[in-house]
C-alpha positions as CSV (number, residue, x, y, z in Angstrom):
1,M,-32.1,11.5,-1.9
2,R,-32.1,11.6,-5.7
3,G,-31.8,15.4,-5.6
4,F,-28.8,15.1,-3.3
5,V,-27.0,12.6,-5.6
6,R,-27.6,14.8,-8.6
7,S,-26.1,17.8,-6.8
8,E,-22.4,18.6,-7.2
9,R,-21.6,17.7,-3.6
10,G,-23.6,14.5,-3.8
11,Q,-21.7,13.5,-6.9
12,V,-18.4,14.0,-5.2
13,Y,-19.4,12.1,-2.1
14,A,-20.8,9.2,-4.2
15,L,-17.8,9.0,-6.4
16,F,-15.4,9.2,-3.5
17,V,-17.2,6.4,-1.5
18,I,-17.2,4.1,-4.6
19,V,-13.5,4.6,-5.3
20,M,-12.6,4.2,-1.7
21,F,-14.5,0.9,-1.3
22,A,-13.0,-0.3,-4.6
23,S,-9.5,0.6,-3.4
24,A,-10.2,-1.0,0.0
25,F,-11.2,-4.3,-1.7
26,G,-8.0,-4.2,-3.7
27,N,-5.8,-3.6,-0.7
28,L,-7.8,-6.2,1.3
29,S,-7.1,-8.8,-1.5
30,Q,-3.4,-7.9,-1.6
31,T,-2.8,-9.2,2.0
32,A,-5.7,-11.6,2.6
33,V,-4.1,-14.3,0.4
34,N,-1.2,-14.6,2.9
35,A,-3.6,-16.2,5.5
36,M,-5.2,-18.4,2.8
37,L,-2.0,-19.6,1.2
38,P,-1.6,-22.9,3.1
39,E,-5.1,-24.1,2.0
40,I,-4.5,-22.9,-1.6
41,M,-1.2,-24.7,-1.8
42,E,-2.7,-27.9,-0.5
43,E,-5.5,-27.8,-3.1
44,F,-3.3,-27.1,-6.1
45,A,-0.2,-29.0,-4.8
46,F,2.5,-26.4,-5.1
47,D,5.2,-25.2,-2.7
48,V,5.6,-21.9,-0.9
49,G,8.3,-20.8,-3.3
50,L,5.7,-20.8,-6.1
51,G,2.9,-19.7,-3.8
52,Q,4.6,-16.5,-2.8
53,W,4.2,-15.2,-6.3
54,L,0.5,-14.8,-5.6
55,T,1.6,-11.9,-3.3
56,T,4.8,-10.8,-5.1
57,S,3.1,-10.5,-8.4
58,Y,0.3,-8.4,-6.9
59,M,2.9,-5.9,-5.6
60,L,4.8,-5.9,-8.8
61,V,1.8,-5.3,-11.1
62,L,0.3,-2.7,-8.8
63,G,3.5,-0.7,-8.9
64,I,3.8,-1.0,-12.7
65,T,0.2,-0.1,-13.3
66,V,0.0,3.0,-11.1
67,P,1.5,5.4,-13.6
68,V,-1.2,4.4,-16.2
69,S,-3.8,5.9,-13.9
70,T,-2.5,9.4,-14.8
71,Y,-3.2,8.8,-18.5
72,L,-6.6,7.3,-17.9
73,S,-7.6,10.3,-15.7
74,K,-6.7,12.7,-18.5
75,R,-7.9,10.7,-21.5
76,F,-11.2,9.4,-20.3
77,S,-14.0,10.6,-18.0
78,T,-13.9,9.7,-14.3
79,R,-16.9,7.4,-14.8
80,V,-15.1,5.4,-17.5
81,H,-11.9,5.4,-15.4
82,V,-13.8,3.9,-12.4
83,L,-15.7,1.3,-14.6
84,V,-12.4,0.2,-16.2
85,G,-10.8,-0.4,-12.8
86,L,-13.9,-2.2,-11.5
87,A,-14.0,-4.4,-14.6
88,F,-10.5,-5.6,-14.1
89,F,-11.2,-6.3,-10.4
90,L,-14.4,-8.2,-11.2
91,V,-12.8,-10.3,-13.9
92,G,-9.8,-11.0,-11.5
93,A,-12.0,-11.9,-8.5
94,L,-14.2,-14.2,-10.7
95,A,-11.2,-15.9,-12.1
96,D,-9.8,-16.6,-8.6
97,C,-13.2,-17.7,-7.4
98,L,-13.5,-20.3,-10.2
99,A,-9.8,-21.1,-10.6
100,S,-8.9,-24.7,-11.6
101,S,-5.1,-24.2,-11.7
102,F,-2.4,-22.0,-10.3
103,A,-2.0,-20.2,-13.6
104,V,-5.7,-19.1,-13.6
105,L,-5.3,-18.1,-9.9
106,L,-2.3,-16.0,-10.7
107,A,-4.0,-14.3,-13.7
108,G,-6.8,-13.3,-11.5
109,R,-4.4,-11.8,-9.0
110,V,-2.8,-9.8,-11.8
111,C,-6.2,-8.4,-12.9
112,Q,-7.0,-7.4,-9.3
113,A,-3.6,-5.7,-9.0
114,V,-4.2,-3.7,-12.2
115,S,-7.5,-2.5,-10.8
116,T,-5.9,-1.4,-7.6
117,G,-3.1,0.4,-9.4
118,L,-5.7,2.3,-11.5
119,L,-8.0,3.3,-8.7
120,L,-5.7,4.2,-5.8
121,P,-4.3,7.4,-7.4
122,L,-7.8,8.3,-8.5
123,M,-9.0,8.1,-4.9
124,Q,-6.3,10.5,-3.7
125,T,-6.9,12.8,-6.6
126,I,-10.6,13.1,-5.8
127,A,-9.8,13.8,-2.2
128,M,-7.4,16.6,-3.2
129,T,-9.2,18.2,-6.1
130,R,-13.0,17.6,-5.5
131,F,-13.2,18.5,-1.8
132,P,-13.1,22.1,-0.4
133,E,-9.6,23.1,0.8
134,G,-10.6,22.9,4.5
135,R,-11.8,19.3,4.2
136,R,-9.1,17.7,2.0
137,A,-7.1,16.2,4.9
138,T,-10.3,14.8,6.4
139,A,-11.1,13.2,3.0
140,M,-7.6,11.8,2.8
141,G,-8.0,10.5,6.4
142,V,-11.1,8.6,5.4
143,A,-9.2,7.3,2.3
144,G,-6.6,6.1,4.8
145,I,-9.2,3.4,5.8
146,A,-8.5,1.9,2.3
147,M,-4.8,2.5,2.5
148,G,-4.1,1.4,6.1
149,F,-7.0,-0.4,7.7
150,A,-7.9,-2.7,4.8
151,P,-4.5,-4.3,4.1
152,N,-3.9,-4.8,7.9
153,I,-7.3,-6.5,8.5
154,G,-6.9,-8.5,5.3
155,P,-5.2,-11.5,6.8
156,T,-7.7,-11.7,9.6
157,I,-10.7,-11.7,7.2
158,G,-9.0,-14.0,4.8
159,G,-8.0,-16.5,7.5
160,A,-11.5,-16.4,9.1
161,L,-13.3,-17.1,5.7
162,S,-10.7,-19.7,4.7
163,F,-11.2,-21.5,8.0
164,S,-15.0,-21.4,8.0
165,L,-16.2,-21.4,4.4
166,G,-13.1,-22.2,2.3
167,W,-10.7,-19.9,0.6
168,R,-12.9,-19.4,-2.5
169,S,-15.5,-17.7,-0.3
170,F,-13.3,-14.7,0.0
171,F,-13.3,-14.2,-3.7
172,V,-17.0,-14.7,-3.9
173,L,-17.3,-11.8,-1.4
174,L,-15.1,-9.7,-3.7
175,V,-17.1,-10.6,-6.8
176,V,-20.3,-9.5,-5.1
177,G,-18.8,-6.3,-3.8
178,A,-17.2,-5.3,-7.2
179,A,-20.5,-6.0,-9.0
180,L,-22.5,-3.8,-6.6
181,L,-20.0,-1.0,-7.0
182,A,-20.1,-1.2,-10.8
183,V,-23.9,-1.0,-10.7
184,V,-23.8,2.0,-8.3
185,T,-21.2,3.7,-10.6
186,V,-23.5,3.3,-13.6
187,L,-26.5,4.7,-11.7
188,M,-24.9,7.5,-9.7
189,V,-21.7,8.8,-11.4
190,R,-21.8,11.2,-14.3
191,G,-19.5,11.0,-17.3
192,G,-17.2,13.9,-16.5
193,V,-14.5,15.6,-18.6
194,S,-12.3,13.7,-21.0
195,N,-9.5,14.7,-23.4
196,P,-9.5,12.6,-26.6
197,S,-6.3,14.2,-27.8
198,E,-4.3,12.9,-24.9
199,R,-1.6,10.5,-26.2
200,F,-0.4,7.4,-24.5
201,D,3.4,7.2,-24.7
202,A,4.1,3.4,-24.9
203,R,7.9,3.9,-24.6
204,S,7.4,5.8,-21.3
205,F,5.2,3.1,-19.9
206,T,7.7,0.4,-20.9
207,L,10.5,2.3,-19.1
208,S,8.3,2.8,-16.1
209,A,7.3,-0.8,-16.0
210,L,10.9,-2.0,-16.3
211,G,12.1,0.6,-13.7
212,F,9.6,0.2,-11.0
213,G,9.2,-3.5,-11.7
214,G,12.9,-4.1,-11.5
215,L,13.2,-2.3,-8.2
216,L,10.2,-4.2,-6.7
217,L,11.5,-7.5,-8.0
218,G,15.0,-7.0,-6.7
219,F,13.8,-5.9,-3.3
220,S,11.5,-8.9,-3.1
221,E,14.1,-11.4,-4.1
222,A,16.5,-10.0,-1.5
223,S,14.6,-11.9,1.1
224,S,15.2,-15.2,-0.7
225,F,18.7,-14.8,-2.2
226,A,22.1,-13.4,-1.1
227,L,22.7,-9.8,-1.9
228,S,25.5,-11.0,-4.3
229,S,23.0,-13.0,-6.3
230,P,22.2,-11.8,-9.8
231,F,18.6,-12.4,-9.0
232,V,18.9,-9.5,-6.5
233,W,21.4,-7.0,-7.9
234,G,20.5,-7.6,-11.5
235,P,16.9,-6.4,-11.3
236,L,18.0,-3.5,-8.9
237,V,20.6,-2.2,-11.3
238,L,18.4,-2.6,-14.4
239,G,15.4,-1.1,-12.5
240,T,17.4,1.9,-11.5
241,L,18.8,2.4,-15.0
242,F,15.3,2.2,-16.6
243,L,13.9,4.5,-14.0
244,V,16.5,7.1,-14.8
245,L,15.7,6.8,-18.5
246,F,12.0,7.1,-17.7
247,V,12.5,10.3,-15.7
248,R,14.7,11.8,-18.5
249,R,12.1,11.0,-21.1
250,Q,9.3,12.5,-19.1
251,K,11.1,15.9,-19.2
252,R,11.4,15.7,-23.0
253,V,8.1,14.5,-24.4
254,A,5.0,16.6,-25.0
255,D,2.7,14.2,-23.3
256,P,4.6,12.6,-20.3
257,L,3.1,9.6,-18.6
258,I,4.0,11.4,-15.3
259,D,4.9,15.1,-15.3
260,M,8.2,15.4,-13.4
261,R,7.5,19.0,-12.6
262,I,6.0,17.5,-9.5
263,F,9.4,17.7,-7.9
264,A,9.6,21.4,-8.5
265,S,7.5,21.6,-5.4
266,G,9.6,21.4,-2.3
267,Q,6.6,20.5,-0.2
268,Y,5.8,17.5,-2.5
269,S,9.5,16.4,-2.5
270,V,9.7,16.4,1.3
271,G,6.4,14.6,1.5
272,F,7.5,12.0,-1.0
273,V,10.7,11.3,1.0
274,V,8.9,11.1,4.4
275,L,6.2,8.8,3.0
276,C,8.8,6.5,1.6
277,L,10.7,6.4,4.9
278,L,7.4,5.7,6.7
279,H,6.5,2.8,4.4
280,A,10.0,1.3,4.7
281,S,9.6,1.4,8.4
282,F,6.1,0.0,9.0
283,M,5.1,-2.4,6.3
284,G,7.6,-5.2,7.1
285,V,6.7,-5.2,10.8
286,T,3.3,-6.7,10.1
287,L,5.3,-9.7,8.7
288,V,8.0,-9.8,11.3
289,I,5.6,-9.8,14.3
290,P,4.0,-13.2,13.4
291,L,7.5,-14.6,12.9
292,Y,8.6,-13.3,16.3
293,V,5.5,-14.4,18.2
294,E,5.3,-17.9,16.6
295,G,9.0,-18.6,15.9
296,L,10.6,-17.2,19.1
297,C,7.9,-16.9,21.7
298,G,6.2,-20.2,21.0
299,G,2.8,-18.4,20.4
300,T,0.1,-19.3,17.9
301,A,-1.2,-17.6,14.8
302,L,-4.1,-16.4,17.0
303,D,-1.6,-14.8,19.4
304,A,0.1,-13.0,16.6
305,G,-3.3,-11.8,15.4
306,I,-4.1,-10.5,18.8
307,V,-0.8,-8.6,19.0
308,L,-1.7,-6.8,15.6
309,L,-5.4,-6.3,16.3
310,P,-5.4,-3.2,18.5
311,G,-3.4,-1.1,16.1
312,T,-5.4,-2.4,13.2
313,I,-8.8,-1.6,14.7
314,A,-7.5,1.8,15.9
315,A,-6.6,2.6,12.3
316,L,-10.3,2.5,11.4
317,F,-10.9,5.5,13.7
318,L,-7.5,7.3,13.8
319,N,-7.1,7.7,10.1
320,P,-10.3,9.9,9.7
321,L,-9.6,11.6,13.1
322,A,-6.0,12.6,12.1
323,G,-7.4,14.0,8.9
324,A,-10.0,16.1,10.7
325,L,-7.5,17.4,13.2
326,T,-5.1,18.3,10.4
327,D,-7.8,20.4,8.8
328,R,-8.5,22.1,12.1
329,F,-5.0,22.6,13.6
330,G,-2.6,22.2,10.7
331,V,-0.3,19.3,9.6
332,R,2.6,20.0,11.9
333,P,1.1,19.3,15.4
334,V,-0.7,16.2,14.1
335,T,2.4,14.7,12.4
336,L,4.7,15.6,15.3
337,V,2.6,13.8,17.8
338,S,2.0,10.8,15.4
339,G,5.7,10.7,14.5
340,T,6.7,10.6,18.1
341,L,4.3,7.7,18.7
342,L,5.8,5.9,15.7
343,A,9.4,6.4,16.9
344,V,8.7,5.5,20.5
345,G,6.8,2.4,19.6
346,S,9.4,1.3,17.0
347,V,12.4,1.8,19.3
348,S,10.6,0.0,22.2
349,M,10.2,-3.1,20.0
350,V,14.0,-3.4,19.6
351,F,14.2,-4.5,23.2
352,L,11.6,-7.4,22.9
353,D,12.9,-10.9,23.5
354,E,11.6,-14.4,24.1
355,S,10.6,-13.6,27.7
356,T,8.6,-10.4,26.9
357,P,4.9,-10.9,27.8
358,L,2.7,-10.7,24.8
359,A,0.8,-7.9,26.5
360,V,3.9,-5.7,26.4
361,T,4.5,-6.6,22.7
362,T,0.9,-5.7,22.0
363,L,1.3,-2.3,23.7
364,C,4.5,-1.5,21.7
365,Q,2.8,-2.5,18.5
366,A,-0.3,-0.5,19.3
367,V,1.7,2.7,20.0
368,R,3.6,2.2,16.7
369,G,0.3,1.5,14.9
370,F,-1.3,4.7,16.3
371,G,1.6,6.7,14.9
372,V,1.3,5.2,11.5
373,S,-2.5,5.9,11.4
374,G,-1.9,9.5,12.4
375,L,0.7,10.1,9.7
376,M,-0.7,8.5,6.5
377,G,-3.5,10.8,5.6
378,P,-2.0,14.1,6.8
379,L,1.3,13.5,5.1
380,I,-0.3,12.5,1.8
381,S,-2.7,15.4,1.8
382,W,0.1,17.9,2.8
383,S,2.4,16.6,0.1
384,L,-0.1,16.8,-2.7
385,A,-1.4,20.2,-1.5
386,G,2.0,21.6,-2.7
387,L,1.0,20.8,-6.3
388,P,-1.2,22.7,-8.7
389,G,-4.5,20.8,-9.4
390,R,-3.4,19.6,-12.9
391,L,-0.4,17.8,-11.4
392,V,-2.1,16.1,-8.4
393,T,-2.7,12.9,-10.3
394,D,0.9,12.7,-11.5
395,G,2.1,13.3,-8.0
396,S,-0.2,10.8,-6.5
397,S,0.8,8.1,-9.0
398,F,4.5,8.6,-8.6
399,S,4.2,8.7,-4.8
400,I,2.3,5.4,-4.6
401,A,4.8,3.7,-6.9
402,G,7.7,5.0,-4.7
403,R,6.0,3.9,-1.5
404,Q,5.5,0.4,-2.9
405,A,9.2,0.2,-3.7
406,A,10.1,1.5,-0.2
407,A,7.7,-1.0,1.5
408,S,9.2,-3.8,-0.5
409,L,12.7,-2.7,0.5
410,G,11.8,-2.5,4.2
411,T,10.1,-5.9,4.2
412,S,12.8,-7.7,2.4
413,A,15.6,-6.2,4.5
414,M,13.8,-7.3,7.7
415,V,13.2,-10.8,6.5
416,L,16.8,-11.0,5.2
417,L,18.1,-10.0,8.6
418,I,16.1,-12.7,10.4
419,A,17.2,-15.3,7.9
420,V,20.9,-14.5,7.9
421,V,21.4,-13.7,11.5
422,G,19.1,-16.5,12.6
423,A,21.5,-18.9,10.8
424,S,24.6,-17.6,12.5
425,S,26.2,-18.6,15.8
426,A,25.2,-15.3,17.4
427,A,21.5,-16.4,17.3
428,T,22.4,-19.4,19.4
429,A,23.7,-17.2,22.2
430,V,21.0,-14.5,21.8
431,P,17.9,-16.2,20.2
432,A,16.1,-12.8,20.0
433,L,18.9,-11.1,18.1
434,P,17.6,-11.7,14.5
435,Y,14.2,-10.2,15.4
436,Q,15.7,-7.3,17.4
437,L,17.8,-6.4,14.4
438,A,14.8,-6.5,12.1
439,F,12.9,-4.3,14.6
440,A,16.0,-2.0,14.8
441,F,15.9,-1.6,11.0
442,S,12.3,-0.5,11.3
443,A,13.2,1.8,14.1
444,V,16.0,3.6,12.1
445,F,13.5,4.5,9.4
446,A,10.9,5.5,12.0
447,V,13.3,7.9,13.7
448,A,14.3,9.2,10.3
449,T,10.6,9.8,9.5
450,F,10.2,11.8,12.7
451,A,13.4,13.8,12.1
452,F,12.2,14.8,8.6
453,I,8.8,15.8,10.0
454,A,10.4,17.9,12.7
455,A,12.8,19.6,10.3
456,K,10.7,20.0,7.2
457,V,6.9,19.6,7.6
458,R,5.2,22.9,8.4
């Protein structure tokens, strides 16, 4: 066993598993708090308006931190990179476990988001640069467990632990997991290559943080305020401006935070667009379905969980399978079939109403979920495969940040449609209309995802 770990292949496998589990913990934490929020609000006596920042801040900080991963991967060894990410996660989980106030709880969430932002791009980079060419899609499919399965199962695990052992038990689990991963990293991962001459461009980071942060904040606030509110258009306008300035600066400085030559690759550019469309389509649905089941159909939180469960469990198996099939048969057949499932499932959900049996809703959601699971890993690996090895980390970081923004846009738009249309007279005549429009928004992006795959992915 020791000889295996010391071999080059053993090192790659050990490193990949460590980073995958660390990323899975981060994505698990991102969504699990949604299910624990009522108990947390009761203990600390704050309302849902303040409580939602435990989720919103995570998304904002993750998106802001992701570009820094590129610098860390160049400046320090992989071992140091992983340990820095795990240290942030361990501190954050410990702070939340022992939190005596909302401020401490929020600070812990911020630390966990920093960790996830540092490790997610590294996981994708390892899959694309450390594995043989014929196994990269398979590795990315396994990584899809962290990117797809973990955040979807998060509310179920968080709710179960909160109900049985109290919400702090979830963070105890994270503390133990992060500590074990840190010990394994020290024992099993070598130092690796570092470049002490790599310079950190603070101005680029500031522009990136203001750009991605503004977009994420604006999209998030769109679900709470009117589009005419300065709380919405203000961050969006400023975010777009700072992002343009960030991109321009990256083309001029000697040590860019993210090398914009990534978009010289047509394959990467197409993959970036398709992945953003995919995230705009599917992320918000996991929030809309509980609102539909409980708000319109009179179901319970358990019913909503059952509707989501088949697609979530399937992701555990379909992500690796889709990657393996991509390595064997190529990306086009796998993504065409998966894109068809996504489009069919999403369009079918537009016709759900208050009289639709939950079994039918579960079937539609399962078909849609199968499509998402079959697209994630293959599209990411295909997109990054269009880049030379030295730009994979840059491409991975920018893609993740873009996907975060797209997911925030999709989620906010769906919630906004439910809120605005639900308050109108049309909803009185057709109670299902707000949810049908939200599902229709998702379906438009799902069909656009399929159309791009059919036209461009080969």
